[in-house]
C-alpha positions in Angstrom: 46.4 -7.1 -60.1 47.0 -9.2 -57.0 47.6 -7.3 -53.8 50.8 -7.9 -51.8 50.7 -9.0 -48.2 52.1 -6.3 -45.9 53.6 -7.0 -42.5 55.3 -10.1 -41.1 55.4 -13.3 -43.1 55.8 -17.0 -42.5 56.5 -18.0 -38.9 56.4 -14.4 -37.6 52.9 -14.0 -39.1 51.7 -17.3 -37.7 53.1 -16.6 -34.2 51.0 -13.4 -33.9 47.8 -15.5 -33.8 49.0 -17.1 -30.6 50.0 -13.8 -29.0 46.4 -12.5 -28.9 44.5 -12.1 -25.6 42.0 -14.6 -26.9 44.5 -17.3 -27.7 46.3 -16.8 -24.3 43.0 -17.1 -22.5 42.3 -20.5 -24.2 39.8 -19.1 -26.7 39.2 -19.5 -30.4 41.1 -17.6 -33.1 40.6 -17.7 -36.8 42.5 -16.6 -39.8 41.6 -16.6 -43.5 43.1 -19.3 -45.6 43.9 -16.9 -48.4 45.5 -14.4 -46.0 47.6 -17.2 -44.5 48.8 -18.3 -47.9 49.6 -14.7 -49.0 51.7 -14.3 -45.8 53.4 -17.6 -46.5 52.2 -18.6 -43.0 49.6 -21.3 -43.8 51.8 -24.3 -42.9 53.5 -22.5 -40.0 50.1 -21.7 -38.5 48.9 -25.3 -38.7 52.3 -26.6 -37.4 52.3 -24.2 -34.5 48.8 -25.1 -33.5 49.6 -28.8 -33.7 52.8 -28.4 -31.6 50.8 -26.6 -28.9 48.3 -29.5 -28.8 45.5 -27.3 -30.3 42.8 -28.3 -32.8 42.9 -26.5 -36.1 39.9 -26.9 -38.4 39.3 -25.5 -41.9 35.9 -24.5 -43.3 34.4 -21.6 -45.2 37.8 -20.3 -46.2 38.8 -19.9 -42.5 41.3 -21.6 -40.3 39.7 -22.0 -36.9 42.0 -22.8 -34.0 40.8 -23.9 -30.6 43.6 -22.6 -28.3 43.1 -25.2 -25.6 43.2 -29.0 -25.1 39.5 -29.4 -24.7 37.8 -31.9 -27.0 36.1 -30.6 -30.1 32.8 -32.2 -31.1 30.4 -32.0 -34.0 27.4 -30.0 -32.8 25.0 -31.9 -35.0 26.1 -35.4 -34.1 27.9 -35.0 -30.8 30.8 -37.1 -32.2 34.4 -36.0 -31.5 36.2 -34.3 -34.4 
């Protein structure tokens, strides 16, 4: 049986990621893709990151958001992402 998501959903759920101390300090936040989809906040989270000018990357089942306008580069190649 699938578990239900408890707590806020959609835009409210997504907004919480940007209210954290880490996000406000320009750090990196991450949320699980499956969790974001259960909360119906996947697209809201990506849209909010984009609207703020942040980079959102997906890998390993995680949405990783760089909460600043700094460039993001590939560590192996040094090329911008």
